[in-house]
N, C-alpha and C positions, 0 to 999 in steps of 0.2 A: 374180277372182270365180269362182263355180261355176255348173252348168246346172240333157216328157215330152214327130207327127214330120213338117216338110218340109225335106231337106237336099241340098246339092250346090253347085257353083260356078255363079253366074249368068253366062251368056255375056256377055263384054264387061266384066266387073268387073276392077278393078285388083288388084294383089298384096295378099295378106292381111297384116294386121298384128295381133300378139298383143294380147289384152286382159289386164289384171291378173286373177289368180284367187286365191281363198282357198285356202291349203294346209291340207287336212285330213288329209293323209298325206304321207310323205316325198317322193313323186314323183307328185302327182296330175296327171291329164290337164289340159291348159289349153285355153282357148277362143281361137280366132283370128277376128278380125273381117274380113270381106271387104267392102270399101267398096261400098255400094249404088249402083245407077245413079241419076243425077240426076233422071231422069224416072220418076214414080211408076208410070204405066201400063206403061212398058217394064220397070221393076223387077218388077212383078207377073207380067207375061207371061213374062219370062225365067225366073223362079222356077218358074212352072207348067210351062214347057217342060222344065226339068230333071227335075221329078217325072214328067212323061209318058214319060221315057226308060225308066222301070221299073228303074233300077239299084238295087242293094242298099244298105242302110245309112242311108236317109233317115228322119229323125224330125222331126215337127212338134210344137212346143210351142205350144198354142193357148190364149189367154185365153178363159175362158167368155164367152158372149154377154151382152148388156146386162142388168145387174141394178143398178138405180139405188141409189146410196148408197155407203157405205164400211164395210168390216169387217162385223161381225155384231152383232145386238142383245145386250145384257148377259145375257139368259137363253138364249143359244145352246146348242143340244144337237145333236150330230152326227146322232143317230138321229131327229130330229124336224124335218122341213122347215119347219114352221110357225114355228119359232124362228129361222130363218135369213133372210138377204137372198136373195131369189129372182129369177128372170128375170121381167122385165115382158113384156107382150104383144109389145112391139117386140123384146125379146130373144129370145122364142121364134120369132118370124118370122125373125129374123136367123140363128138356129141352123139352121133349115130351109134357108135360102138358102146357108149355108156348106156343108151337105151336098150340095146340088144342084150347087154349083161343082165339087166333087170328081168327082161322077158325070158331069157334062157333059163333063169333060176325060178321062174314063176312067182316073182314077188308081186303081191297084191298092192297096187298103188291107189290110194284113196284120192289124193289130190296132188297136183304139181303147181306150185306157186313160184313166181319169178319176180326179180327186180325189174323195174321198168326200163332199164338199160337194154339196148338192142342186142348186145352180145349175150346177155342172160336169156332174154326172150327167145332168141334164135336157138340157143343151146337147149332150152326146155322143149321147144317145138320139134327140133330134130330128133330128140330122144323118143318122141312119138309114144308117150306113155299115157296120154289122155289130154283133155282140155287144159290149156295153160291159163292160169289166173295171175294178173298183175297184183303184186303185193308191195306197196310203197315202203312198208316197214323194213324191207331188206334192200332198199335202194342204197347205192354206194354213198359213203360219207367221206371218201378220200379227199375231196376238195373242201369239205366243211366238217372238220373233226368235232366241232361243237355239237353236232347232232349225234355223236356216238352213243352217249349215255341213254338218251331217249329211245333211239332205235334198238339198241341192244336190250333195253328193258322190255320193249314191245315184243321182241322175238322170244325172250325168256318167258314172258307171260303166255305167249301163243303156245309154246311147247307145254307148259304146265296145264293150260286149258284143254289141250288135246291129249292129255295123259290116257284117257279111256277111248280115244278114237280108234276104230278098227281100220286097219290098212295103213300102209306107209304114206307119210307126207314128205314130199320132196320140196326143198326150198333152194332154188337156183339163185345164187347171189355172188358176192365179191369177197376177195381175200380179206379186206379190212373188216367186213362185217363178221366173218367167221372168227378172225383173230380177236375181235372185240369181245366176243362171247366166250371163246375157249382158250385163248392164248396160243393156239396152234396157227401155223402159217401153211395152209394147204397149197399144193401145186395146182395148176390149171386142170379142171376136171375131177379133182379129188373130192370124195364124199366123207363127211364127218357125221357119224351116226350118234344121235342123242336121244335121251328119254328122261322124263320127269318121274321121280319116285313119289311115294306117298307123303313124304315130308316137303313136297314142292321144291325139291332140289333137282336141278337139271344135271344129269350125269352123262359123261362121255362113255359110249358103248364101244366104239371102235372106229377105224378108218379104212376106207377102200380106195386103193390107188386107181387112177383112170385107166 
């Protein structure tokens, strides 16, 4: 499978094991799964601790905050939020809490990029961690699965290219995009932390619950 940032190895995790990836080029980078800690709270705190070190190359792929429903209405238009599935009041409050969690732990955020869908942009803005940049490579392909391979390859390459970038990169995106890269199915507001190693392999560092 193929992979927008929290990455690094969680203290105490077992050895990594590779996940299958879709080959969209002769030698695409692959994803390695690090077995998570059996205790959820320990898993979260271990991942936060990794990010607090301030080491380069960590990328968080975050699913947008709570937006009840599935997909988008038939009359969906990217430029018109009123035609889309949007955050609920609970989702907006969740996005604010997510941003507070990063600030409370003094995580240095270098960039925050977002899908062009309104629910992702609103999530990113409500987190209030810096200027939000639209990043089409992490747009949803829920209604056009033929775009999965190309977009996943773009995200994988982005993570590899930012292996030496100082500060965390956060990609606010959709469940299908995260699953396409990692085989994981995150809940609304959940963060998947990734990092590329020296062999251009994208590795799963950990998960942070919303």
